MOPAC internal coordinates of N, CA, C and O (Angstrom, degrees):
PM7 1SCF
backbone

  N    0.0000 0     0.00 0     0.00 0    0    0    0
  C    1.4321 1     0.00 0     0.00 0    1    0    0
  C    1.5441 1   108.21 1     0.00 0    2    1    0
  O    1.2310 1   120.93 1   -43.58 1    3    2    1
  N    1.2934 1   115.83 1   136.42 1    3    2    1
  C    1.4611 1   120.90 1  -179.22 1    5    3    2
  C    1.5322 1   107.91 1  -130.80 1    6    5    3
  O    1.2310 1   119.73 1   -45.15 1    7    6    5
  N    1.3188 1   118.12 1   134.85 1    7    6    5
  C    1.4760 1   119.57 1   178.88 1    9    7    6
  C    1.5347 1   111.14 1   -54.91 1   10    9    7
  O    1.2310 1   121.40 1   -46.08 1   11   10    9
  N    1.3079 1   114.94 1   133.92 1   11   10    9
  C    1.4563 1   120.08 1  -179.94 1   13   11   10
  C    1.5202 1   112.76 1   -56.81 1   14   13   11
  O    1.2310 1   120.54 1   141.95 1   15   14   13
  N    1.3321 1   116.57 1   -38.05 1   15   14   13
  C    1.4658 1   119.92 1   179.01 1   17   15   14
  C    1.5137 1   112.83 1   -58.21 1   18   17   15
  O    1.2310 1   120.30 1   142.06 1   19   18   17
  N    1.3400 1   117.03 1   -37.94 1   19   18   17
  C    1.4873 1   120.64 1   178.85 1   21   19   18
  C    1.5241 1   109.52 1   -71.24 1   22   21   19
  O    1.2310 1   119.67 1   138.51 1   23   22   21
  N    1.3291 1   118.23 1   -41.49 1   23   22   21
  C    1.4684 1   120.26 1   179.00 1   25   23   22
  C    1.5328 1   110.91 1   -61.56 1   26   25   23
  O    1.2310 1   121.28 1   140.61 1   27   26   25
  N    1.3338 1   115.15 1   -39.39 1   27   26   25
  C    1.4780 1   119.42 1   179.33 1   29   27   26
  C    1.5264 1   110.73 1   -67.62 1   30   29   27
  O    1.2310 1   120.06 1   139.90 1   31   30   29
  N    1.3372 1   117.48 1   -40.10 1   31   30   29
  C    1.4711 1   121.79 1   176.64 1   33   31   30
  C    1.5219 1   111.47 1   -58.81 1   34   33   31
  O    1.2310 1   120.78 1   139.84 1   35   34   33
  N    1.3395 1   116.11 1   -40.16 1   35   34   33
  C    1.4506 1   121.70 1   179.45 1   37   35   34
  C    1.5129 1   113.79 1   -74.88 1   38   37   35
  O    1.2310 1   120.68 1   163.21 1   39   38   37
  N    1.3411 1   116.31 1   -16.79 1   39   38   37
  C    1.4658 1   119.60 1  -177.43 1   41   39   38
  C    1.5273 1   111.67 1    71.48 1   42   41   39
  O    1.2310 1   120.78 1  -151.88 1   43   42   41
  N    1.3204 1   116.11 1    28.12 1   43   42   41
  C    1.4740 1   121.32 1  -179.77 1   45   43   42
  C    1.5215 1   110.01 1   -66.35 1   46   45   43
  O    1.2310 1   119.66 1   -43.57 1   47   46   45
  N    1.3334 1   118.25 1   136.43 1   47   46   45
  C    1.4799 1   120.34 1   179.31 1   49   47   46
  C    1.5235 1   111.54 1   -81.06 1   50   49   47
  O    1.2310 1   121.10 1   -34.58 1   51   50   49
  N    1.3081 1   115.50 1   145.42 1   51   50   49
  C    1.4681 1   121.24 1   173.15 1   53   51   50
  C    1.5045 1   108.85 1   -73.27 1   54   53   51
  O    1.2310 1   121.09 1   -49.28 1   55   54   53
  N    1.3263 1   115.53 1   130.72 1   55   54   53
  C    1.4685 1   121.52 1   179.00 1   57   55   54
  C    1.5355 1   110.03 1   -89.44 1   58   57   55
  O    1.2310 1   121.14 1   127.29 1   59   58   57
  N    1.3515 1   115.42 1   -52.71 1   59   58   57
  C    1.4619 1   120.77 1   179.70 1   61   59   58
  C    1.5082 1   108.17 1  -168.05 1   62   61   59
  O    1.2310 1   120.82 1    -3.05 1   63   62   61
  N    1.3317 1   116.05 1   176.95 1   63   62   61
  C    1.4643 1   123.38 1  -179.75 1   65   63   62
  C    1.5351 1   109.26 1  -106.06 1   66   65   63
  O    1.2310 1   121.17 1   -31.38 1   67   66   65
  N    1.3280 1   115.37 1   148.62 1   67   66   65
  C    1.4851 1   120.83 1   176.05 1   69   67   66
  C    1.5117 1   109.10 1  -139.59 1   70   69   67
  O    1.2310 1   121.22 1   -15.24 1   71   70   69
  N    1.3063 1   115.28 1   164.76 1   71   70   69
  C    1.4425 1   121.59 1   170.96 1   73   71   70
  C    1.5103 1   107.10 1  -104.32 1   74   73   71
  O    1.2310 1   120.58 1   -52.62 1   75   74   73
  N    1.3245 1   116.50 1   127.38 1   75   74   73
  C    1.4790 1   120.79 1  -177.12 1   77   75   74
  C    1.5209 1   109.64 1  -125.83 1   78   77   75
  O    1.2310 1   121.79 1   -26.58 1   79   78   77
  N    1.3044 1   114.18 1   153.42 1   79   78   77
  C    1.4784 1   120.44 1   174.75 1   81   79   78
  C    1.5300 1   107.50 1   -90.22 1   82   81   79
  O    1.2310 1   120.47 1   -45.93 1   83   82   81
  N    1.3105 1   116.71 1   134.07 1   83   82   81
  C    1.4442 1   122.08 1  -176.89 1   85   83   82
  C    1.5269 1   110.74 1   -62.90 1   86   85   83
  O    1.2310 1   120.55 1   -44.10 1   87   86   85
  N    1.3419 1   116.56 1   135.90 1   87   86   85
  C    1.4506 1   120.70 1   176.14 1   89   87   86
  C    1.5286 1   112.30 1   -81.29 1   90   89   87
  O    1.2310 1   121.04 1   163.02 1   91   90   89
  N    1.2978 1   115.62 1   -16.98 1   91   90   89
  C    1.4603 1   120.92 1   175.12 1   93   91   90
  C    1.5502 1   106.52 1  -125.37 1   94   93   91
  O    1.2310 1   119.90 1   -57.14 1   95   94   93
  N    1.2948 1   117.80 1   122.86 1   95   94   93
  C    1.4538 1   120.16 1  -178.57 1   97   95   94
  C    1.5222 1   112.08 1    86.88 1   98   97   95
  O    1.2310 1   121.75 1    12.59 1   99   98   97
  N    1.3093 1   114.25 1  -167.41 1   99   98   97
  C    1.4528 1   120.39 1  -177.29 1  101   99   98
  C    1.5143 1   110.39 1  -109.84 1  102  101   99
  O    1.2310 1   121.35 1   -13.63 1  103  102  101
  N    1.3008 1   115.02 1   166.37 1  103  102  101
  C    1.4406 1   121.53 1   172.34 1  105  103  102
  C    1.5007 1   114.99 1    98.65 1  106  105  103
  O    1.2310 1   121.88 1    -3.71 1  107  106  105
  N    1.3113 1   114.00 1   176.29 1  107  106  105
  C    1.4596 1   122.16 1   177.59 1  109  107  106
  C    1.5154 1   108.67 1  -126.23 1  110  109  107
  O    1.2310 1   121.09 1   -21.84 1  111  110  109
  N    1.3273 1   115.53 1   158.16 1  111  110  109
  C    1.4612 1   120.02 1   177.19 1  113  111  110
  C    1.5211 1   110.82 1  -151.72 1  114  113  111
  O    1.2310 1   120.71 1   -16.89 1  115  114  113
  N    1.3113 1   116.25 1   163.11 1  115  114  113
  C    1.4560 1   121.37 1   177.08 1  117  115  114
  C    1.4982 1   109.82 1   -85.64 1  118  117  115
  O    1.2310 1   120.51 1   -41.62 1  119  118  117
  N    1.3238 1   116.62 1   138.38 1  119  118  117
  C    1.4769 1   120.96 1   179.23 1  121  119  118
  C    1.5217 1   109.69 1  -140.68 1  122  121  119
  O    1.2310 1   121.70 1   -26.22 1  123  122  121
  N    1.2990 1   114.35 1   153.78 1  123  122  121
  C    1.4723 1   121.39 1   176.86 1  125  123  122
  C    1.5215 1   108.53 1   -84.19 1  126  125  123
  O    1.2310 1   121.77 1   -36.12 1  127  126  125
  N    1.3412 1   114.22 1   143.88 1  127  126  125
  C    1.4788 1   121.60 1   173.77 1  129  127  126
  C    1.5163 1   106.51 1  -108.14 1  130  129  127
  O    1.2310 1   121.02 1   -48.00 1  131  130  129
  N    1.3322 1   115.65 1   132.00 1  131  130  129
  C    1.4455 1   123.35 1   178.54 1  133  131  130
  C    1.5111 1   108.68 1  -116.68 1  134  133  131
  O    1.2310 1   120.07 1   -31.37 1  135  134  133
  N    1.3125 1   117.48 1   148.63 1  135  134  133
  C    1.4528 1   120.76 1   174.76 1  137  135  134
  C    1.5178 1   107.74 1  -107.35 1  138  137  135
  O    1.2310 1   121.20 1   -61.01 1  139  138  137
  N    1.3419 1   115.30 1   118.99 1  139  138  137
  C    1.4705 1   120.69 1  -177.35 1  141  139  138
  C    1.5371 1   109.76 1  -132.17 1  142  141  139
  O    1.2310 1   121.55 1   -18.45 1  143  142  141
  N    1.3256 1   114.63 1   161.55 1  143  142  141
  C    1.4489 1   121.77 1   171.18 1  145  143  142
  C    1.5136 1   107.18 1   -95.73 1  146  145  143
  O    1.2310 1   120.35 1   -49.02 1  147  146  145
  N    1.3132 1   116.93 1   130.98 1  147  146  145
  C    1.4850 1   122.02 1   178.85 1  149  147  146
  C    1.5234 1   109.27 1  -106.90 1  150  149  147
  O    1.2310 1   121.06 1   -42.55 1  151  150  149
  N    1.3329 1   115.57 1   137.45 1  151  150  149
  C    1.4558 1   121.32 1   172.48 1  153  151  150
  C    1.5119 1   106.54 1  -117.36 1  154  153  151
  O    1.2310 1   120.83 1   -61.75 1  155  154  153
  N    1.3281 1   116.01 1   118.25 1  155  154  153
  C    1.4454 1   121.55 1  -174.97 1  157  155  154
  C    1.5332 1   109.33 1  -108.14 1  158  157  155
  O    1.2310 1   121.27 1   -54.45 1  159  158  157
  N    1.3616 1   115.17 1   125.55 1  159  158  157
  C    1.4602 1   120.02 1   176.36 1  161  159  158
  C    1.5179 1   113.02 1    61.68 1  162  161  159
  O    1.2310 1   120.06 1  -151.87 1  163  162  161
  N    1.3071 1   117.48 1    28.13 1  163  162  161
  C    1.4786 1   123.60 1  -179.45 1  165  163  162
  C    1.5042 1   113.84 1    55.84 1  166  165  163
  O    1.2310 1   119.38 1  -159.04 1  167  166  165
  N    1.3376 1   118.80 1    20.96 1  167  166  165
  C    1.4690 1   118.89 1  -178.56 1  169  167  166
  C    1.5128 1   113.66 1  -140.85 1  170  169  167
  O    1.2310 1   118.99 1   150.04 1  171  170  169
  N    1.2809 1   119.54 1   -29.96 1  171  170  169
  C    1.4541 1   121.43 1  -176.39 1  173  171  170
  C    1.5178 1   109.87 1  -107.82 1  174  173  171
  O    1.2310 1   120.55 1   -59.27 1  175  174  173
  N    1.3349 1   116.56 1   120.73 1  175  174  173
  C    1.4684 1   122.41 1   179.70 1  177  175  174
  C    1.5026 1   108.90 1  -102.80 1  178  177  175
  O    1.2310 1   121.25 1   -53.06 1  179  178  177
  N    1.3123 1   115.22 1   126.94 1  179  178  177
  C    1.4729 1   122.10 1   176.48 1  181  179  178
  C    1.5128 1   108.67 1  -116.70 1  182  181  179
  O    1.2310 1   119.71 1   -80.08 1  183  182  181
  N    1.3374 1   118.16 1    99.92 1  183  182  181
  C    1.4556 1   119.86 1  -176.31 1  185  183  182
  C    1.5198 1   113.43 1   -80.20 1  186  185  183
  O    1.2310 1   121.39 1   -32.41 1  187  186  185
  N    1.3427 1   114.95 1   147.59 1  187  186  185
  C    1.4632 1   120.65 1   170.14 1  189  187  186
  C    1.5414 1   114.50 1    65.22 1  190  189  187
  O    1.2310 1   119.26 1  -138.21 1  191  190  189
  N    1.3019 1   119.02 1    41.79 1  191  190  189
  C    1.4641 1   121.89 1   179.16 1  193  191  190
  C    1.5041 1   109.40 1   -87.39 1  194  193  191
  O    1.2310 1   120.27 1   -49.03 1  195  194  193
  N    1.3277 1   117.08 1   130.97 1  195  194  193
  C    1.4701 1   121.08 1   174.76 1  197  195  194
  C    1.5324 1   109.14 1   -79.15 1  198  197  195
  O    1.2310 1   121.06 1   -52.83 1  199  198  197
  N    1.3389 1   115.59 1   127.17 1  199  198  197
  C    1.4578 1   120.51 1   177.71 1  201  199  198
  C    1.5387 1   107.98 1  -128.39 1  202  201  199
  O    1.2310 1   121.30 1   -32.48 1  203  202  201
  N    1.3127 1   115.12 1   147.52 1  203  202  201
  C    1.4588 1   122.21 1   179.95 1  205  203  202
  C    1.5253 1   108.47 1   -96.13 1  206  205  203
  O    1.2310 1   120.14 1   -43.01 1  207  206  205
  N    1.3077 1   117.33 1   136.99 1  207  206  205
  C    1.4721 1   119.70 1   177.90 1  209  207  206
  C    1.5072 1   110.55 1   -74.91 1  210  209  207
  O    1.2310 1   121.17 1   -34.73 1  211  210  209
  N    1.3141 1   115.37 1   145.27 1  211  210  209
  C    1.4561 1   123.39 1   175.76 1  213  211  210
  C    1.5311 1   107.68 1  -118.03 1  214  213  211
  O    1.2310 1   121.18 1   -70.18 1  215  214  213
  N    1.3118 1   115.34 1   109.82 1  215  214  213
  C    1.4711 1   121.21 1  -176.39 1  217  215  214
  C    1.5204 1   113.52 1   -76.72 1  218  217  215
  O    1.2310 1   119.36 1   166.41 1  219  218  217
  N    1.3344 1   118.83 1   -13.59 1  219  218  217
  C    1.4459 1   120.15 1  -171.23 1  221  219  218
  C    1.5310 1   113.17 1  -117.74 1  222  221  219
  O    1.2310 1   120.05 1   146.85 1  223  222  221
  N    1.3185 1   117.50 1   -33.15 1  223  222  221
  C    1.4536 1   120.58 1  -173.01 1  225  223  222
  C    1.5213 1   112.79 1   -88.76 1  226  225  223
  O    1.2310 1   121.39 1    -8.17 1  227  226  225
  N    1.3270 1   114.95 1   171.83 1  227  226  225
  C    1.4649 1   120.73 1   178.45 1  229  227  226
  C    1.5212 1   111.86 1  -127.06 1  230  229  227
  O    1.2310 1   120.53 1  -163.06 1  231  230  229
  N    1.3430 1   116.60 1    16.94 1  231  230  229
  C    1.4438 1   121.64 1   179.34 1  233  231  230
  C    1.5246 1   109.51 1  -115.85 1  234  233  231
  O    1.2310 1   120.76 1   -28.37 1  235  234  233
  N    1.3295 1   116.15 1   151.63 1  235  234  233
  C    1.4519 1   122.70 1   172.61 1  237  235  234
  C    1.5251 1   106.45 1   -93.03 1  238  237  235
  O    1.2310 1   120.12 1   -55.66 1  239  238  237
  N    1.3118 1   117.38 1   124.34 1  239  238  237
  C    1.4590 1   122.71 1   177.72 1  241  239  238
  C    1.5198 1   107.84 1  -108.40 1  242  241  239
  O    1.2310 1   120.83 1   -62.24 1  243  242  241
  N    1.3113 1   116.02 1   117.76 1  243  242  241
  C    1.4532 1   120.34 1  -177.31 1  245  243  242
  C    1.5276 1   109.55 1   -93.20 1  246  245  243
  O    1.2310 1   120.99 1   -51.16 1  247  246  245
  N    1.3034 1   115.72 1   128.84 1  247  246  245
  C    1.4677 1   120.55 1  -178.16 1  249  247  246
  C    1.5108 1   112.71 1   -98.04 1  250  249  247
  O    1.2310 1   121.15 1    -0.51 1  251  250  249
  N    1.3154 1   115.40 1   179.49 1  251  250  249
  C    1.4791 1   120.26 1  -179.54 1  253  251  250
  C    1.5140 1   112.38 1   -63.75 1  254  253  251
  O    1.2310 1   119.42 1   155.63 1  255  254  253
  N    1.3217 1   118.72 1   -24.37 1  255  254  253
  C    1.4527 1   119.65 1   177.86 1  257  255  254
  C    1.5365 1   111.20 1   -62.51 1  258  257  255
  O    1.2310 1   119.69 1   154.36 1  259  258  257
  N    1.3170 1   118.20 1   -25.64 1  259  258  257
  C    1.4780 1   122.45 1   176.52 1  261  259  258
  C    1.5155 1   109.26 1   -97.22 1  262  261  259
  O    1.2310 1   119.38 1   133.73 1  263  262  261
  N    1.3126 1   118.80 1   -46.27 1  263  262  261
  C    1.4790 1   121.28 1  -175.53 1  265  263  262
  C    1.5097 1   111.19 1   -59.63 1  266  265  263
  O    1.2310 1   119.43 1   145.85 1  267  266  265
  N    1.3284 1   118.69 1   -34.15 1  267  266  265
  C    1.4496 1   121.96 1  -178.92 1  269  267  266
  C    1.5442 1   112.87 1   -67.72 1  270  269  267
  O    1.2310 1   120.27 1   166.58 1  271  270  269
  N    1.3423 1   117.10 1   -13.42 1  271  270  269
  C    1.4528 1   120.58 1   178.85 1  273  271  270
  C    1.5294 1   112.63 1   -95.97 1  274  273  271
  O    1.2310 1   119.91 1   177.81 1  275  274  273
  N    1.3345 1   117.77 1    -2.19 1  275  274  273
  C    1.4435 1   122.53 1  -177.17 1  277  275  274
  C    1.4940 1   111.89 1  -113.20 1  278  277  275
  O    1.2310 1   121.00 1   -31.46 1  279  278  277
  N    1.3552 1   115.68 1   148.54 1  279  278  277
  C    1.4721 1   120.51 1   170.71 1  281  279  278
  C    1.5081 1   107.13 1   -93.61 1  282  281  279
  O    1.2310 1   121.37 1   -69.83 1  283  282  281
  N    1.3445 1   114.98 1   110.17 1  283  282  281
  C    1.4661 1   121.38 1  -175.44 1  285  283  282
  C    1.4997 1   111.44 1  -122.30 1  286  285  283
  O    1.2310 1   121.25 1   -32.49 1  287  286  285
  N    1.3350 1   115.21 1   147.51 1  287  286  285
  C    1.4535 1   120.95 1   170.57 1  289  287  286
  C    1.5292 1   106.08 1  -113.09 1  290  289  287
  O    1.2310 1   120.65 1   -63.36 1  291  290  289
  N    1.3285 1   116.37 1   116.64 1  291  290  289
  C    1.4689 1   122.21 1  -179.29 1  293  291  290
  C    1.5293 1   108.81 1  -102.56 1  294  293  291
  O    1.2310 1   120.75 1   -57.06 1  295  294  293
  N    1.3115 1   116.17 1   122.94 1  295  294  293
  C    1.4453 1   121.91 1   175.66 1  297  295  294
  C    1.5221 1   107.65 1  -115.44 1  298  297  295
  O    1.2310 1   121.37 1   -91.29 1  299  298  297
  N    1.3275 1   114.99 1    88.71 1  299  298  297
  C    1.4615 1   120.69 1  -176.62 1  301  299  298
  C    1.5034 1   114.97 1   -61.50 1  302  301  299
  O    1.2310 1   118.79 1   133.32 1  303  302  301
  N    1.3470 1   119.91 1   -46.68 1  303  302  301
  C    1.4543 1   119.79 1  -178.68 1  305  303  302
  C    1.5338 1   113.85 1   -60.13 1  306  305  303
  O    1.2310 1   121.02 1   143.69 1  307  306  305
  N    1.3507 1   115.66 1   -36.31 1  307  306  305
  C    1.4719 1   119.67 1   179.56 1  309  307  306
  C    1.5224 1   112.78 1   -93.88 1  310  309  307
  O    1.2310 1   120.94 1   180.00 1  311  310  309
  N    1.3533 1   115.81 1     0.00 1  311  310  309
  C    1.4679 1   123.13 1   175.49 1  313  311  310
  C    1.5155 1   114.60 1    55.35 1  314  313  311
  O    1.2310 1   121.30 1  -129.11 1  315  314  313
  N    1.3718 1   115.13 1    50.89 1  315  314  313
  C    1.4627 1   116.92 1   171.63 1  317  315  314
  C    1.5302 1   109.65 1  -144.36 1  318  317  315
  O    1.2310 1   121.90 1   -21.87 1  319  318  317
  N    1.3166 1   113.97 1   158.13 1  319  318  317
  C    1.4484 1   122.62 1   178.96 1  321  319  318
  C    1.5077 1   108.44 1  -126.65 1  322  321  319
  O    1.2310 1   120.50 1   -40.22 1  323  322  321
  N    1.3178 1   116.65 1   139.78 1  323  322  321
  C    1.4668 1   120.34 1  -179.34 1  325  323  322
  C    1.5450 1   109.02 1  -133.10 1  326  325  323
  O    1.2310 1   120.85 1   -42.35 1  327  326  325
  N    1.3590 1   115.98 1   137.65 1  327  326  325
  C    1.4421 1   118.52 1   174.90 1  329  327  326
  C    1.5240 1   108.64 1   -79.44 1  330  329  327
  O    1.2310 1   121.16 1   -40.00 1  331  330  329
  N    1.3304 1   115.39 1   140.00 1  331  330  329
  C    1.4667 1   121.98 1   178.49 1  333  331  330
  C    1.4919 1   109.01 1  -100.76 1  334  333  331
  O    1.2310 1   120.56 1   -45.58 1  335  334  333
  N    1.3486 1   116.54 1   134.42 1  335  334  333
  C    1.4729 1   120.14 1  -179.70 1  337  335  334
  C    1.5074 1   110.79 1   -74.73 1  338  337  335
  O    1.2310 1   120.10 1   180.00 1  339  338  337

């Protein structure tokens, strides 16, 4: 999920509409899907990633569709994540 304001600033084109379940609260709503290129940690480029617009939030929430493409080290007890080369 990416804030709609950021997608609009980037001029990202709408790809299609979907129905999504809210990650905060209950219910479902219609949202626009945008196709964007993501650059992670200034080194890894992920072209053509589908992201859902978030009309209310101001955080980027990365889903498994992105995480599965990255080599990550998760240290839950110390609460940090590191990209592995």
